[in-house]
N, C-alpha and C positions, 0 to 999 in steps of 0.2 A: 559544540564539541568539534575539535579539530583532530586531524591525524596526529599520532604520536611522533611520526617522522615521515620522511619521504620514502623510506624503505620498508617500514612496518606499518600495517594497517591498524587503526584503533578499532577494537571491537567492544561495544558496550552491550551487555546483556540486560535488556530492560524488563525481562521476565524469563523465568526458567521453569514455569509450570506446564501443565498439560491442559486438556479440554475442560477439566474441572476447576481450574484456577485455584490451586491450593493456597491456604492462608499465607500471606506474605510473599508469594512468588509470582502472582499474575500469570497470564498466558505467555507461552514462549514467544520471545521477540528479541531480535538482535539489530543493532545499528552499527554500520561500518563507516568509519571516518565522518560521522555526523551527518551523512547525506544519503546513505544507501540502507534502506530498510528491508529486512528479511521477514516477509509475511505481514499480514494485517489482521491481527486477532480482534475480537469484539472490543477489547479494552485498549486498543492502540492509542486513542487520543489521551486517555488518562496516563498511559505509560510515557508517551512523548512529553506531556506537560511535566510529569515528575522529573524527567531528565533535562528539562529546560530547552526542548527542541520544538520549534514551530514546524507544522506540516509543510509550510512554504519552503523550508530549508531542504526538504527531501528532493533529491535529484533522480533517484532510482528506487523502484520497489520490485523485489523479487518474490514471487509467490512460489513456494516449494511444492505444495499440493493442495487439493481442493477441500480438505476438511474445514468445517465451519470455524474452528478455533484458529485457522490460518487465513481465512478470507472474509469473515463477516464484518470486519472493521473497514474494508475497502471503501464502501459507500460513504462512511463517516469521514474518512480522510479526504475524499473528493469534495464532499459537502463543506467541510471546514475550510479547505483551500479556496473553494469558490466564493464563499460568503464572508470569511473572516480573515485568514492570513494572506490570501493572494487573490482578492476580488478582481484585480485587473488582469489576471492570467499572465503575469510577467514571467513566471518560470514554468517550465514543462516538467512533467513527471514521467520518466521512462518506466514503463511497466513491463517486466520480463516474465514470460509465462510459458507454460507447457501448451501443447496443441489443444485447441478448443477453449482456451482460457478467456479470450476476449469476449466471446459470446456468453460464457458462464458469468463473468464479472459484470458485463453489461446487463444481463438478466437480473443479477442480484441488486444492482443499482435501481433498475426499473421496478422491481418488487418492493424494495425498501423506501424509495422516494420517487413515486411515479411522476414522470415528466420533469423532475427537478434536475436530473443529471444527464439528460439526453445530450446536451451540448458538450458535456465533459467527457462522455464516452463515445461520441460520434454516432449515437443511435437516433438522433433526431431526424425528422422528415426533411429537413433542409438539405441533407446530404453532405454538409460541410464537415470537415474533420475537426475534432476538438482541439482547442488550443491548450488545454490543461494536461491531457494525457497523451503521451506518445507511446503507442504500442510497439515494443521492440522485438518483434518476431517471437519465435517459439524457442524455449530452451529444450535441451535433449529429453527424450522420453526413456524412462527406465521400465523394463519389462516387469509386469506384475504389480506395478504401482498404480494407484488411482489415476 
């Protein structure tokens, strides 16, 4: 998928559902200009495949908030990139988060796939930074939001 023009972003809604993934709607998920993913629901890989998008094509991932229907697909995106679509770690994924997000997502990866993604999230004992994910600071915090 490519931008519709240099002046207007292309926005593809790959899902418009909620936490319950209503029939025919899948979890809420948006893709901007074919390379910026908004959230990572548990069904993210299926949704990307349906749209013909490889996880290796993603340049940025914006996590809006910490509910499971917006984050539980994150480890699957990293695992797919690491072993299938970008095993040579040729492209970086900028992950844009709210404060505390790096630790939360690294913990999610460690819980879901112990020791498999340590290098990808920079959590390994080697102390080296990951080549696959580039943590891009923290996005603004809204009061009263999780």
